[in-house]
C-alpha positions as CSV (number, residue, x, y, z in Angstrom):
1,M,120.2,84.2,104.6
2,Q,117.4,86.8,104.9
3,I,114.1,86.9,106.7
4,V,111.4,86.9,104.0
5,D,108.3,86.6,106.2
6,D,108.1,88.8,109.3
7,R,105.1,86.9,110.6
8,T,106.7,83.4,110.7
9,G,110.4,84.3,110.6
10,A,110.9,82.3,107.4
11,R,114.4,82.7,106.0
12,A,115.7,82.4,102.4
13,Y,118.7,82.6,100.2
14,Q,119.6,82.1,96.6
15,A,122.3,79.7,95.3
16,M,123.7,78.7,91.9
17,V,123.7,75.0,92.4
18,P,126.4,73.1,90.3
19,R,125.6,70.1,88.1
20,R,128.0,67.3,87.3
21,D,129.1,69.1,84.1
22,G,129.7,72.4,85.8
23,T,126.4,74.1,84.8
24,R,124.8,76.0,87.6
25,L,121.1,76.2,88.2
26,N,119.3,79.2,89.8
27,T,117.9,77.9,93.1
28,F,115.9,79.5,96.0
29,V,116.0,78.0,99.5
30,F,113.2,78.8,102.1
31,L,113.5,77.6,105.6
32,P,110.9,77.7,108.4
33,G,111.3,80.3,111.1
34,S,111.0,77.7,113.9
35,G,112.0,74.1,114.6
36,G,115.0,72.6,113.0
37,P,117.9,72.9,112.6
38,R,117.0,70.2,110.0
39,W,113.7,69.8,108.2
40,P,112.1,67.6,105.6
41,V,112.3,69.2,102.1
42,I,109.8,69.7,99.3
43,L,111.5,70.5,95.9
44,H,110.1,72.1,92.8
45,R,111.9,72.3,89.5
46,T,110.2,74.2,86.7
47,P,110.9,75.7,83.2
48,Y,108.3,78.5,83.9
49,G,110.4,80.6,86.2
50,I,110.7,80.8,90.0
51,T,110.3,84.6,90.4
52,S,107.1,86.6,90.1
53,S,106.4,88.2,86.7
54,D,107.3,91.6,88.0
55,A,110.7,90.6,89.4
56,R,113.6,92.7,88.0
57,H,116.2,90.0,88.5
58,K,115.9,86.2,88.1
59,A,118.0,85.7,91.2
60,D,115.9,87.8,93.5
61,F,114.5,85.3,96.1
62,T,112.5,88.1,97.8
63,M,110.4,88.2,94.6
64,A,109.9,84.4,94.4
65,W,106.8,83.1,92.8
66,L,103.7,82.7,95.0
67,P,100.2,81.7,94.0
68,S,97.7,84.6,93.7
69,V,95.0,85.2,96.3
70,E,92.4,84.9,93.5
71,E,93.8,81.6,92.3
72,P,95.7,79.9,95.1
73,L,96.0,76.5,93.4
74,R,97.3,77.7,90.0
75,G,100.9,77.3,89.0
76,S,103.6,74.8,88.0
77,I,104.9,75.2,91.6
78,I,102.2,73.7,93.9
79,R,101.0,75.6,97.0
80,G,104.0,78.0,97.1
81,W,106.9,78.4,99.5
82,R,105.0,80.3,102.2
83,S,102.5,77.5,102.7
84,I,105.2,74.8,102.6
85,V,107.4,76.4,105.2
86,E,104.4,77.1,107.5
87,H,103.8,73.3,107.4
88,G,107.3,72.7,108.7
89,Y,109.2,71.9,105.5
90,A,112.1,73.5,103.7
91,A,110.9,74.7,100.3
92,I,113.3,74.6,97.3
93,Y,112.6,76.3,93.9
94,Q,114.8,75.8,90.9
95,D,114.9,77.0,87.3
96,T,115.6,74.1,85.0
97,R,118.6,74.1,82.8
98,G,118.7,76.9,80.2
99,R,115.6,78.6,81.6
100,H,115.2,82.0,83.2
101,G,118.1,82.4,85.8
102,S,119.9,79.1,85.2
103,E,122.9,78.4,83.1
104,G,123.2,75.8,80.3
105,E,121.1,75.1,77.2
106,D,117.5,74.1,77.4
107,R,116.9,70.6,75.8
108,V,113.2,70.1,76.7
109,Y,113.4,67.6,79.5
110,A,116.5,65.8,78.2
111,D,118.6,66.8,81.2
112,D,115.9,66.8,83.9
113,A,116.6,63.3,85.2
114,A,120.3,63.9,85.7
115,D,119.8,67.5,86.9
116,G,117.1,66.4,89.3
117,F,119.5,63.7,90.7
118,D,122.3,66.3,91.1
119,T,120.0,68.7,92.8
120,L,118.9,66.0,95.3
121,A,122.5,65.2,95.9
122,W,123.2,68.9,96.6
123,I,120.3,69.1,99.0
124,A,121.6,66.0,100.9
125,G,124.8,67.9,101.6
126,Q,123.2,71.0,103.2
127,P,123.0,71.5,106.9
128,W,119.3,72.2,107.0
129,T,118.0,69.0,105.5
130,N,117.1,65.8,107.4
131,H,117.6,63.8,104.2
132,I,113.9,63.2,103.7
133,V,112.7,64.9,100.5
134,G,109.5,65.1,98.5
135,M,109.0,66.6,95.0
136,S,105.9,68.1,93.5
137,G,104.8,70.0,90.4
138,S,102.0,70.6,88.0
139,S,102.1,70.2,84.2
140,A,105.7,70.8,83.2
141,G,106.6,70.7,86.9
142,A,105.1,67.3,87.1
143,T,107.3,66.1,84.3
144,T,110.5,67.3,86.0
145,T,109.2,65.5,89.1
146,F,108.8,62.3,87.2
147,A,112.2,62.7,85.7
148,A,114.0,63.2,89.1
149,A,112.0,60.4,90.7
150,S,113.1,58.0,87.9
151,T,116.8,58.3,89.1
152,R,115.9,56.6,92.5
153,H,118.0,59.1,94.6
154,P,117.8,57.6,98.1
155,T,116.6,60.8,99.8
156,L,113.6,61.2,97.5
157,R,110.7,59.5,99.4
158,A,107.5,60.6,97.7
159,F,106.1,62.8,95.0
160,F,102.9,64.7,94.2
161,A,102.4,65.2,90.4
162,Q,99.4,66.7,88.7
163,A,98.4,67.0,85.1
164,G,101.8,66.3,83.6
165,A,103.6,63.7,81.3
166,S,105.4,60.7,82.8
167,S,106.8,59.7,79.4
168,I,107.1,62.9,77.4
169,Y,107.7,61.4,73.9
170,D,105.5,58.2,73.9
171,D,102.6,60.0,75.5
172,V,102.8,63.6,74.3
173,V,105.1,64.2,71.3
174,Y,104.3,60.9,69.7
175,E,101.0,60.0,71.3
176,G,99.2,57.4,69.1
177,Q,102.6,57.1,67.2
178,S,102.1,60.3,65.2
179,I,103.9,63.6,65.9
180,E,101.6,65.9,67.9
181,I,102.8,69.0,66.1
182,E,100.2,71.3,67.6
183,R,101.4,70.5,71.1
184,L,105.0,70.7,70.2
185,W,105.3,73.8,68.1
186,L,102.9,75.9,70.0
187,W,104.5,75.0,73.4
188,V,108.1,75.6,72.1
189,A,107.1,79.0,70.6
190,R,105.2,80.1,73.6
191,N,108.2,79.4,75.9
192,I,110.9,81.2,73.9
193,P,110.8,84.2,76.2
194,G,111.8,82.0,79.2
195,L,115.1,80.8,77.6
196,S,118.1,82.0,79.6
197,K,121.0,84.2,78.7
198,S,123.3,81.2,78.5
199,H,120.9,79.4,76.2
200,R,120.8,82.5,74.0
201,E,124.6,82.7,73.9
202,A,124.8,79.0,73.0
203,V,122.4,79.4,70.0
204,M,124.4,82.4,68.8
205,R,127.6,80.4,68.8
206,R,126.0,77.4,67.1
207,F,124.4,79.3,64.2
208,G,126.8,82.2,64.0
209,V,124.1,84.7,64.3
210,S,124.2,88.1,66.0
211,A,122.1,89.3,68.9
212,A,120.0,91.4,66.6
213,Q,119.4,88.4,64.3
214,L,118.4,86.3,67.2
215,D,116.0,89.0,68.4
216,A,114.5,89.2,64.9
217,A,114.0,85.4,64.9
218,A,112.2,85.8,68.3
219,G,109.9,88.4,66.9
220,S,109.2,86.3,63.8
221,A,108.5,83.3,66.0
222,A,106.0,85.3,68.0
223,E,104.2,86.3,64.8
224,R,104.2,82.8,63.5
225,Y,102.9,81.5,66.9
226,A,99.9,83.9,66.6
227,R,99.1,82.6,63.1
228,L,99.5,79.0,64.1
229,D,97.2,79.5,67.1
230,L,94.6,81.3,65.1
231,A,94.5,78.5,62.5
232,R,93.8,76.1,65.3
233,H,90.4,77.7,65.7
234,N,89.4,77.6,62.0
235,D,86.7,75.2,60.7
236,P,88.2,72.9,59.6
237,P,91.4,73.6,61.7
238,F,94.9,74.0,60.3
239,T,94.4,73.0,56.7
240,A,94.1,76.5,55.3
241,S,97.3,77.6,57.0
242,D,100.7,77.5,55.1
243,D,102.4,77.8,58.5
244,W,100.9,74.4,59.4
245,M,100.8,72.7,56.0
246,R,103.8,73.8,54.0
247,L,106.8,74.3,56.2
248,P,109.3,71.5,57.0
249,L,109.2,69.4,60.2
250,T,112.9,69.8,60.8
251,R,114.6,73.2,60.8
252,Y,111.2,74.8,61.3
253,P,111.9,78.6,60.8
254,D,112.5,80.6,63.9
255,F,111.4,77.9,66.3
256,A,114.3,75.6,65.6
257,T,116.8,78.5,65.8
258,W,115.8,79.4,69.3
259,Q,115.2,75.7,70.3
260,P,117.7,73.6,68.3
261,F,116.7,70.5,70.3
262,L,113.4,70.6,68.5
263,D,114.9,68.8,65.6
264,E,116.2,66.0,67.9
265,I,112.7,65.6,69.4
266,I,111.0,65.0,66.1
267,T,113.5,62.6,64.5
268,H,112.7,59.6,66.6
269,P,109.5,58.3,65.0
270,G,109.9,54.8,66.4
271,P,110.8,53.4,69.8
272,D,114.5,53.7,70.5
273,A,117.0,54.4,73.3
274,F,116.3,58.1,73.1
275,R,112.6,57.7,73.7
276,T,113.1,55.0,76.4
277,A,115.4,57.4,78.3
278,H,112.4,59.8,78.5
279,N,110.0,57.2,79.8
280,F,110.5,58.3,83.4
281,R,107.8,56.2,84.9
282,R,109.4,52.9,84.1
283,T,112.0,53.2,86.9
284,I,110.1,55.0,89.6
285,E,109.8,53.1,92.9
286,I,108.5,55.5,95.5
287,P,105.0,56.6,96.7
288,G,103.3,58.9,94.3
289,F,100.1,61.0,94.3
290,H,98.7,61.5,90.7
291,V,96.1,64.0,89.7
292,T,94.5,64.5,86.4
293,T,91.1,65.4,84.7
294,W,89.0,63.4,82.3
295,F,89.9,65.7,79.4
296,D,93.5,66.6,80.5
297,I,95.9,66.5,77.5
298,F,98.2,64.5,79.8
299,Q,95.5,62.2,81.1
300,T,96.7,59.0,79.4
301,S,100.2,59.7,80.7
302,V,99.0,60.2,84.3
303,L,96.9,57.0,84.2
304,A,99.9,55.1,82.7
305,A,102.2,56.3,85.5
306,F,99.6,55.4,88.2
307,N,98.9,51.9,86.7
308,E,102.5,50.9,86.1
309,I,104.0,52.1,89.4
310,Q,101.0,50.9,91.4
311,A,101.4,47.4,89.8
312,R,105.1,47.5,90.5
313,I,105.3,48.8,94.1
314,G,101.8,49.9,95.3
315,N,101.6,53.0,97.5
316,Q,100.1,55.2,94.7
317,K,97.0,57.5,94.8
318,L,95.0,58.7,91.8
319,W,92.5,61.5,91.8
320,I,90.5,62.3,88.6
321,G,88.2,65.3,88.2
322,P,86.1,66.7,85.4
323,N,86.9,69.0,82.5
324,E,90.2,69.8,80.9
325,H,93.9,70.4,81.9
326,Y,93.4,73.8,83.5
327,F,90.4,72.9,85.7
328,V,92.8,71.3,88.1
329,Y,93.8,74.8,89.2
330,Q,90.3,75.7,90.2
331,T,89.7,75.6,94.0
332,N,86.4,73.9,93.5
333,F,88.0,71.1,91.5
334,W,89.1,69.5,94.8
335,P,86.9,67.7,97.2
336,R,89.6,68.6,99.7
337,D,93.3,69.5,99.5
338,P,95.3,66.3,100.1
339,Y,98.7,67.9,99.5
340,F,100.0,68.1,103.1
341,E,98.1,65.0,104.1
342,W,100.2,63.1,101.6
343,F,103.6,64.7,102.4
344,D,103.0,64.7,106.2
345,Y,102.4,60.9,106.0
346,W,105.4,60.0,103.9
347,L,107.9,62.7,105.0
348,K,107.0,63.1,108.6
349,G,105.4,59.8,109.5
350,A,102.2,61.6,110.6
351,P,99.0,59.4,110.9
352,T,97.0,61.5,108.4
353,G,94.8,58.6,107.3
354,I,95.4,59.2,103.6
355,M,96.8,55.7,103.0
356,D,93.6,54.2,104.6
357,E,91.6,55.4,101.7
358,P,91.1,53.4,98.4
359,A,93.7,54.1,95.7
360,V,91.4,55.9,93.3
361,F,89.1,58.8,93.9
362,Y,87.2,60.2,90.9
363,S,84.4,62.3,89.7
364,P,81.6,60.4,87.9
365,R,81.1,63.5,85.7
366,A,83.6,63.8,82.9
367,S,82.6,67.4,82.1
368,V,80.7,70.2,83.8
369,E,79.5,73.2,82.0
370,D,79.0,75.5,84.9
371,R,82.5,75.7,86.2
372,E,81.9,78.4,88.8
373,T,79.1,76.7,90.7
374,Y,80.5,73.1,90.4
375,A,80.7,71.3,93.7
376,P,82.9,68.2,93.9
377,N,80.5,66.4,96.3
378,D,79.8,63.3,94.2
379,W,83.3,61.9,93.9
380,R,83.6,58.2,94.5
381,Y,86.4,55.8,95.6
382,S,87.6,52.8,93.7
383,A,90.2,50.3,94.9
384,A,90.5,48.5,91.6
385,G,90.6,51.3,89.1
386,R,87.0,50.7,88.0
387,C,84.9,53.8,87.5
388,Q,81.1,54.3,87.2
389,M,80.5,57.2,84.8
390,A,77.1,58.6,84.2
391,G,75.4,55.2,83.8
392,R,78.4,53.6,82.2
393,S,81.3,51.7,83.8
394,G,84.9,51.3,82.7
395,S,88.3,50.5,84.1
396,F,91.9,51.6,83.5
């Protein structure tokens, strides 16, 4: 245990947390410098790395990720450990399986429900927890949150998920019942650098390739990604690109070498047990705060999670702002920051008033061109999920 913030006395340590199959996941624990000895906990699990980009070692908790001063709300990890511990919570970061400092093989969310449950079980056995846990995350971090919440671990009491998929295959990979190749291939290719040493070793054993051959495949994948992304901007997009139009869906060169689970993902074109297992929202039964934008690529999945869980148990909140996926990271997206209002209410029993508000809070403007000067001062409440949009009305 080491002091990582001289001002507050916050302490931290790193642990390799074991899963039920023996795989260990790289985990950072941050504890407040006062109070205790037991605190409520906020957990983040992310495939994007829990150290800062300039950290030399993936296990160096002194170089743990924090939001930048310029963009304090950007990141898969929401608000950052320093703000979380200052509000009287233990903050937990974890690299997901096969990513960055964690062991195992990355299988693109296939293990996040079980790994999330096992992490919650590990937390429950630690001397610094009061057994009241919240989870949060943005984008991919929201999906790992939904996954863990679906397991109904008794210590997990509430979650805060923004701009992420609650049913990764039905809503993202196969949205509209057709394979969303652009989302899938570009995301897989872009995230090859974050695959861990153990994932790399597993791929080498599976395909019988050398380290040099695997590195060459990574270089080729990066070049192919650049071509795929460039073709996306053509008019018309994609059709003039052999990379998009001529290569096979399965065993896609380079991508499927580094990420063998890619073939599994795209060979379930119809509803089946595999896809049902990745519909995380169907078994969630705890309070949830959902955030999206009108043009978020995950908007339909966020709305479906809110609607289904709200109908089943209530106690859900939904905020919808203008523009696309990344606008949620702008400070001026938010009429106010509800993050600690939400967790203080559900994890500490504080009378924050957040549950006195109607369930839905939304911007009547779906898009704003001047992002820098936008002011979220026209948002409206709706108790029934009915929204008035620029002279039109609709419901979800």
